[in-house]
TORKOL-693312 format. One record per residue (C-alpha): residue in three letters; chain; x, y, z. Coordinates in Angstrom, 3 decimals, decimal comma. Example, Ala and Ser with C-alpha at 12.3 -4.5 7.8 and 13.67 -1.06 7.14 Angstrom:
BEGIN
+------+------+----------+----------+----------+
| code | unit |        x |        y |        z |
+------+------+----------+----------+----------+
|  ALA |    A |   12,300 |   -4,500 |    7,800 |
|  SER |    A |   13,670 |   -1,060 |    7,140 |
+------+------+----------+----------+----------+
***
This chain:
BEGIN
+------+------+----------+----------+----------+
| code | unit |        x |        y |        z |
+------+------+----------+----------+----------+
|  MET |    A |   16,522 |  -72,676 |   -7,551 |
|  LYS |    A |   18,993 |  -70,380 |   -9,264 |
|  VAL |    A |   16,295 |  -69,080 |  -11,592 |
|  THR |    A |   14,022 |  -68,303 |   -8,647 |
|  LYS |    A |   16,808 |  -66,457 |   -6,857 |
|  MET |    A |   17,533 |  -64,467 |  -10,036 |
|  LYS |    A |   13,871 |  -63,552 |  -10,361 |
|  LYS |    A |   13,816 |  -62,408 |   -6,740 |
|  ASN |    A |   16,944 |  -60,298 |   -7,303 |
|  LYS |    A |   15,445 |  -58,738 |  -10,457 |
|  THR |    A |   12,202 |  -58,062 |   -8,632 |
|  LEU |    A |   14,075 |  -56,549 |   -5,701 |
|  LEU |    A |   16,171 |  -54,431 |   -8,077 |
|  PHE |    A |   13,032 |  -53,283 |   -9,922 |
|  ILE |    A |   11,312 |  -52,325 |   -6,639 |
|  THR |    A |   14,422 |  -50,465 |   -5,428 |
|  LEU |    A |   14,773 |  -48,557 |   -8,698 |
|  SER |    A |   11,057 |  -47,733 |   -8,650 |
|  LEU |    A |   11,313 |  -46,343 |   -5,121 |
|  VAL |    A |   14,388 |  -44,274 |   -5,977 |
|  LEU |    A |   12,712 |  -42,929 |   -9,124 |
|  SER |    A |    9,480 |  -42,083 |   -7,283 |
|  VAL |    A |   11,419 |  -40,241 |   -4,550 |
|  PHE |    A |   13,280 |  -38,281 |   -7,241 |
|  VAL |    A |   10,060 |  -37,371 |   -9,056 |
|  VAL |    A |    8,236 |  -36,353 |   -5,871 |
|  THR |    A |   11,209 |  -34,282 |   -4,677 |
|  SER |    A |   11,544 |  -32,514 |   -8,020 |
|  CYS |    A |    7,814 |  -31,704 |   -8,065 |
|  ARG |    A |    8,073 |  -30,096 |   -4,642 |
|  ASP |    A |   10,735 |  -27,722 |   -5,928 |
|  ALA |    A |    8,216 |  -26,246 |   -8,386 |
|  VAL |    A |    5,978 |  -24,968 |   -5,551 |
|  GLU |    A |    7,377 |  -22,162 |   -3,430 |
|  ALA |    A |    6,396 |  -21,740 |    0,188 |
|  PRO |    A |    4,752 |  -18,365 |    0,899 |
|  SER |    A |    6,854 |  -15,717 |    2,569 |
|  PRO |    A |    6,079 |  -15,152 |    6,262 |
|  ALA |    A |    6,355 |  -11,400 |    5,580 |
|  GLY |    A |    3,400 |  -11,496 |    3,179 |
|  PRO |    A |    1,598 |  -10,301 |    1,289 |
|  SER |    A |   -1,364 |  -11,913 |    2,966 |
|  SER |    A |   -4,778 |  -12,112 |    1,403 |
|  PHE |    A |   -5,908 |   -9,321 |    3,766 |
|  ALA |    A |   -3,216 |   -6,766 |    2,840 |
|  ILE |    A |   -4,543 |   -3,351 |    1,858 |
|  LEU |    A |   -2,349 |   -0,708 |    0,254 |
|  LEU |    A |   -2,914 |    3,041 |    0,539 |
|  SER |    A |   -0,902 |    5,338 |   -1,699 |
|  MET |    A |   -1,129 |    9,098 |   -1,926 |
|  SER |    A |    0,025 |   11,978 |   -4,089 |
|  ALA |    A |   -0,272 |   15,755 |   -4,207 |
|  ASN |    A |   -0,441 |   17,585 |   -7,528 |
|  PRO |    A |    1,249 |   20,028 |   -7,503 |
|  ASN |    A |    3,330 |   19,303 |   -4,424 |
|  VAL |    A |    5,085 |   22,719 |   -4,389 |
|  LEU |    A |    2,919 |   25,774 |   -3,693 |
|  PHE |    A |    3,681 |   29,493 |   -3,446 |
|  ALA |    A |    2,292 |   31,449 |   -0,533 |
|  GLY |    A |    0,891 |   34,407 |   -2,449 |
|  PRO |    A |   -0,141 |   37,753 |   -0,932 |
|  SER |    A |   -3,830 |   37,444 |   -1,833 |
|  THR |    A |   -4,364 |   34,147 |   -3,670 |
|  ARG |    A |   -4,252 |   30,646 |   -2,217 |
|  GLN |    A |   -2,721 |   28,054 |   -4,507 |
|  MET |    A |   -4,545 |   24,761 |   -4,763 |
|  SER |    A |   -3,308 |   21,160 |   -4,806 |
|  THR |    A |   -5,279 |   18,028 |   -5,677 |
|  ILE |    A |   -4,655 |   15,317 |   -3,086 |
|  THR |    A |   -5,304 |   11,820 |   -4,432 |
|  ALA |    A |   -5,501 |    8,673 |   -2,312 |
|  ASN |    A |   -5,592 |    5,243 |   -3,935 |
|  LEU |    A |   -6,835 |    2,255 |   -1,919 |
|  LYS |    A |   -6,410 |   -1,289 |   -3,211 |
|  LYS |    A |   -5,795 |   -4,883 |   -2,216 |
|  TYR |    A |   -2,263 |   -6,293 |   -2,436 |
|  ASP |    A |   -3,055 |   -7,765 |   -5,861 |
|  GLY |    A |   -4,097 |   -4,373 |   -7,316 |
|  THR |    A |   -7,862 |   -4,818 |   -7,000 |
|  PRO |    A |   -9,417 |   -1,412 |   -6,150 |
|  LEU |    A |  -11,427 |   -1,042 |   -2,936 |
|  PRO |    A |  -14,517 |    1,105 |   -3,603 |
|  GLY |    A |  -16,870 |    2,407 |   -0,910 |
|  GLU |    A |  -14,215 |    2,898 |    1,818 |
|  THR |    A |  -13,997 |    6,163 |    3,764 |
|  ILE |    A |  -10,640 |    7,949 |    3,815 |
|  TYR |    A |  -10,009 |   10,770 |    6,298 |
|  PHE |    A |   -7,691 |   13,612 |    5,264 |
|  GLU |    A |   -6,000 |   16,037 |    7,647 |
|  ILE |    A |   -3,199 |   18,619 |    7,612 |
|  VAL |    A |   -0,194 |   17,709 |    9,793 |
|  ASN |    A |    3,385 |   18,823 |   10,442 |
|  ALA |    A |    6,523 |   16,657 |   10,274 |
|  GLN |    A |    5,789 |   15,273 |   13,773 |
|  GLY |    A |    2,271 |   14,211 |   12,732 |
|  MET |    A |    0,475 |   16,881 |   14,784 |
|  LYS |    A |   -2,545 |   18,598 |   13,240 |
|  VAL |    A |   -1,892 |   22,168 |   12,113 |
|  ASP |    A |   -4,113 |   25,028 |   11,028 |
|  LEU |    A |   -2,327 |   26,032 |    7,841 |
|  GLY |    A |   -4,379 |   26,142 |    4,688 |
|  TYR |    A |   -7,587 |   24,129 |    4,442 |
|  PHE |    A |   -9,673 |   21,642 |    2,499 |
|  ASP |    A |  -12,721 |   23,079 |    0,853 |
|  PRO |    A |  -14,323 |   24,145 |    3,246 |
|  LEU |    A |  -12,843 |   22,508 |    6,391 |
|  LEU |    A |   -9,544 |   21,675 |    8,123 |
|  THR |    A |  -10,318 |   17,955 |    7,865 |
|  GLN |    A |  -12,148 |   16,137 |    5,132 |
|  SER |    A |  -13,512 |   12,656 |    4,527 |
|  LYS |    A |  -14,207 |   11,116 |    1,149 |
|  VAL |    A |  -15,480 |    7,720 |    0,017 |
|  THR |    A |  -13,432 |    5,864 |   -2,599 |
|  ASP |    A |  -14,984 |    5,554 |   -6,045 |
|  GLY |    A |  -15,161 |    2,405 |   -8,201 |
|  SER |    A |  -11,434 |    2,688 |   -8,922 |
|  GLY |    A |  -10,543 |    2,893 |   -5,210 |
|  ILE |    A |   -9,666 |    6,599 |   -5,523 |
|  ALA |    A |  -10,648 |    9,499 |   -3,264 |
|  GLU |    A |   -9,646 |   13,096 |   -4,038 |
|  VAL |    A |   -9,786 |   16,324 |   -2,060 |
|  LEU |    A |   -8,725 |   19,881 |   -2,857 |
|  TYR |    A |   -6,270 |   21,570 |   -0,534 |
|  PHE |    A |   -5,867 |   25,353 |   -0,492 |
|  GLY |    A |   -2,452 |   26,530 |    0,722 |
|  PRO |    A |   -1,609 |   29,382 |    3,078 |
|  LEU |    A |   -1,281 |   33,053 |    2,211 |
|  TYR |    A |    1,985 |   35,000 |    2,458 |
|  GLY |    A |    1,229 |   36,386 |    5,928 |
|  GLU |    A |    0,341 |   32,968 |    7,370 |
|  ILE |    A |    3,866 |   31,537 |    6,980 |
|  THR |    A |    7,160 |   33,393 |    7,293 |
|  SER |    A |    9,607 |   31,013 |    5,605 |
|  ASP |    A |    9,738 |   28,079 |    3,186 |
|  ARG |    A |    8,538 |   24,892 |    4,856 |
|  PHE |    A |    7,117 |   21,408 |    4,500 |
|  LEU |    A |    3,613 |   20,387 |    5,440 |
|  TYR |    A |    1,955 |   16,998 |    5,075 |
|  ILE |    A |   -1,492 |   15,755 |    4,182 |
|  ARG |    A |   -2,280 |   12,555 |    6,063 |
|  ALA |    A |   -4,818 |   10,043 |    4,781 |
|  THR |    A |   -6,213 |    7,445 |    7,171 |
|  VAL |    A |   -8,463 |    4,456 |    6,526 |
|  ALA |    A |  -10,110 |    2,839 |    9,529 |
|  GLY |    A |  -10,356 |   -0,898 |    9,010 |
|  GLN |    A |  -12,171 |   -3,524 |   10,984 |
|  GLY |    A |  -11,260 |   -3,780 |   14,658 |
|  SER |    A |   -8,001 |   -2,061 |   15,496 |
|  GLU |    A |   -6,671 |   -2,006 |   11,918 |
|  ILE |    A |   -5,690 |    1,471 |   10,730 |
|  ILE |    A |   -3,845 |    2,340 |    7,532 |
|  SER |    A |   -2,256 |    5,764 |    7,255 |
|  THR |    A |    0,135 |    7,517 |    4,892 |
|  THR |    A |    1,215 |   11,071 |    4,073 |
|  ALA |    A |    1,920 |   13,178 |    1,024 |
|  PRO |    A |    4,398 |   16,059 |    1,402 |
|  LEU |    A |    3,713 |   19,623 |    0,302 |
|  TYR |    A |    6,413 |   22,265 |    0,140 |
|  PHE |    A |    5,546 |   25,945 |    0,516 |
|  ILE |    A |    7,697 |   28,704 |   -0,920 |
|  VAL |    A |    7,487 |   32,230 |    0,448 |
|  PRO |    A |    8,395 |   34,698 |   -2,339 |
+------+------+----------+----------+----------+
***
């Protein structure tokens, strides 16, 4: 009877240790996987970045200086998004459209992204008589998504009056 009781105790001890060990292993495995952040990025995130080169222009008396405006559209993981239309427009600091300089040949321009997710436009700055003091101006790029999704960003330009 004693031997049977000892066997039961050993069996019970073995089962208890096995349960404790399995809980430890399962808990430690869970620590290796991180829960996704509620702030994203989600698998639908699209990033739009923009630059102006050069971003400082002189308002000359008879010659308009030119800047290349580059928009880069990609997924959150860096994959480029080709074939998307980006709309470019000239705006002030408040985001209102202004008639100062132009894209060749219009005040607004739309371009489709290439295989690298890039769209470029040329912007021609104002002449000396069109502005009276140094000032900022912005080029806004907008991508219309599906439904009500809109992505927009700006690139600053600074004009110097000699």
